[in-house]
VEXZA-541301 format. One record per residue (C-alpha): residue number from 1; residue in one letter; chain; z, x negated, y. Coordinates in steps of 0.001 Angstrom, whole numbers. Each point is the difference from the previous one (the first is absolute). Layout:
BEGIN
- NUM,A,A,Z,X,Y $
...
***
This chain:
BEGIN
- 1,X,A,20630,-5026,-1844 $
- 2,X,A,-335,3810,-528 $
- 3,X,A,-3123,1199,2038 $
- 4,X,A,-487,3512,1371 $
- 5,X,A,-3525,1628,371 $
- 6,X,A,717,-241,3884 $
- 7,X,A,510,-3682,-145 $
- 8,X,A,-3167,-416,-2195 $
- 9,X,A,-1994,2031,2228 $
- 10,X,A,1338,-2391,3081 $
- 11,X,A,-1014,-3173,-1865 $
- 12,X,A,-3557,1386,-988 $
- 13,X,A,-342,1111,3705 $
- 14,X,A,1084,-3471,1555 $
- 15,X,A,-342,-2726,-2552 $
- 16,X,A,-3687,-1216,-840 $
- 17,X,A,1176,-1515,-3230 $
- 18,X,A,1587,3324,-1314 $
- 19,X,A,-3134,1837,1192 $
- 20,X,A,-2348,-2399,-2081 $
- 21,X,A,2038,-322,-2915 $
- 22,X,A,547,3828,-198 $
- 23,X,A,-3828,564,191 $
- 24,X,A,-306,-2556,-2752 $
- 25,X,A,2605,1611,-2262 $
- 26,X,A,-1089,3536,808 $
- 27,X,A,-3758,-1079,-1100 $
- 28,X,A,1396,-1477,-3236 $
- 29,X,A,1566,3441,-1027 $
- 30,X,A,-3555,1578,49 $
- 31,X,A,-1662,741,-3178 $
- 32,X,A,-2750,-2655,-862 $
- 33,X,A,-2606,2462,666 $
- 34,X,A,1430,756,3486 $
- 35,X,A,166,-3652,719 $
- 36,X,A,-3518,-346,-1063 $
- 37,X,A,-1381,2911,2048 $
- 38,X,A,2712,-333,2921 $
- 39,X,A,589,3617,-349 $
- 40,X,A,2979,2183,-1355 $
- 41,X,A,-553,2471,-2691 $
- 42,X,A,3599,586,-1416 $
- 43,X,A,2234,1555,2306 $
- 44,X,A,3277,-1134,-1473 $
- 45,X,A,1773,-1459,3047 $
- 46,X,A,-714,-3614,-1196 $
- 47,X,A,-2056,-2388,1914 $
- 48,X,A,-2252,954,2664 $
- 49,X,A,-764,3399,1360 $
- 50,X,A,-3656,1323,291 $
- 51,X,A,-346,-543,3870 $
- 52,X,A,1306,-3661,-315 $
- 53,X,A,-1600,-1147,-3291 $
- 54,X,A,-3126,-1545,1252 $
- 55,X,A,1270,-1835,2978 $
- 56,X,A,3283,-944,-1554 $
- 57,X,A,-2031,-1318,-2996 $
- 58,X,A,-2236,-2135,1949 $
- 59,X,A,3018,-1325,1846 $
- 60,X,A,1762,-852,-3113 $
- 61,X,A,-2831,-1962,-1307 $
- 62,X,A,-224,-1964,3284 $
- 63,X,A,3492,-701,-64 $
- 64,X,A,-125,-1306,-3801 $
- 65,X,A,-3091,-2012,968 $
- 66,X,A,1501,-1629,2914 $
- 67,X,A,3322,-578,-1594 $
- 68,X,A,-2023,-1715,-3126 $
- 69,X,A,-1500,-2324,2790 $
- 70,X,A,3545,-754,1343 $
- 71,X,A,382,2159,2972 $
- 72,X,A,3755,1332,70 $
- 73,X,A,503,3750,-409 $
- 74,X,A,644,1424,3571 $
- 75,X,A,-3133,-1780,1226 $
- 76,X,A,-2762,1432,-2188 $
- 77,X,A,-1154,3048,1683 $
- 78,X,A,-1214,-290,3719 $
- 79,X,A,2024,2078,2702 $
- 80,X,A,-2593,2801,-143 $
- 81,X,A,535,574,-3526 $
- 82,X,A,3782,44,388 $
- 83,X,A,-158,2357,2816 $
- 84,X,A,-2177,2242,-2232 $
- 85,X,A,2356,-73,-2788 $
- 86,X,A,2887,907,2478 $
- 87,X,A,-2190,2717,1823 $
- 88,X,A,1968,3247,411 $
- 89,X,A,52,2443,-2978 $
- 90,X,A,928,3456,1198 $
- 91,X,A,1921,1966,-2436 $
- 92,X,A,3187,1518,947 $
- 93,X,A,1771,-196,3368 $
- 94,X,A,-629,-3276,1002 $
- 95,X,A,-3047,-2134,-799 $
- 96,X,A,791,-3507,-2187 $
- 97,X,A,-2015,-3034,-552 $
- 98,X,A,-2551,792,-3028 $
- 99,X,A,1667,-2839,-2043 $
- 100,X,A,3319,1925,279 $
- 101,X,A,-1198,2852,-1952 $
- 102,X,A,371,-2275,-2986 $
- 103,X,A,3825,-998,801 $
- 104,X,A,1510,1886,-2982 $
- 105,X,A,-2291,-1757,-2246 $
- 106,X,A,623,-3430,1486 $
- 107,X,A,3793,867,-289 $
- 108,X,A,-307,993,-3506 $
- 109,X,A,-2003,-3444,-705 $
- 110,X,A,2670,-2073,1785 $
- 111,X,A,2790,1819,-2282 $
- 112,X,A,-2110,-648,-3136 $
- 113,X,A,-345,3795,-869 $
- 114,X,A,-3729,-217,-498 $
***
């Protein structure tokens, strides 16, 4: 299937498995220093943005730990954390869920471009 950025954004906004998997994959794209410090130093449009690095890094760690303990992806974050990851991000004409600002990166990962 050929995905579009809008389709990816919809999945990230509505599907908990997509949300959690995206957070983990975006975190994996951080440099080792960024992972260790839960921050972003290199502004290269790869991985997490500065505003999300700390919280999404903590979420990624929690998801990985729960997955290792046998919890299914999509059930690793609680509802408050999921709502936080989807809180409105105000840029442009219409706010979008925060996780959706990574839709192009996720699309590139799906297509194997990165």
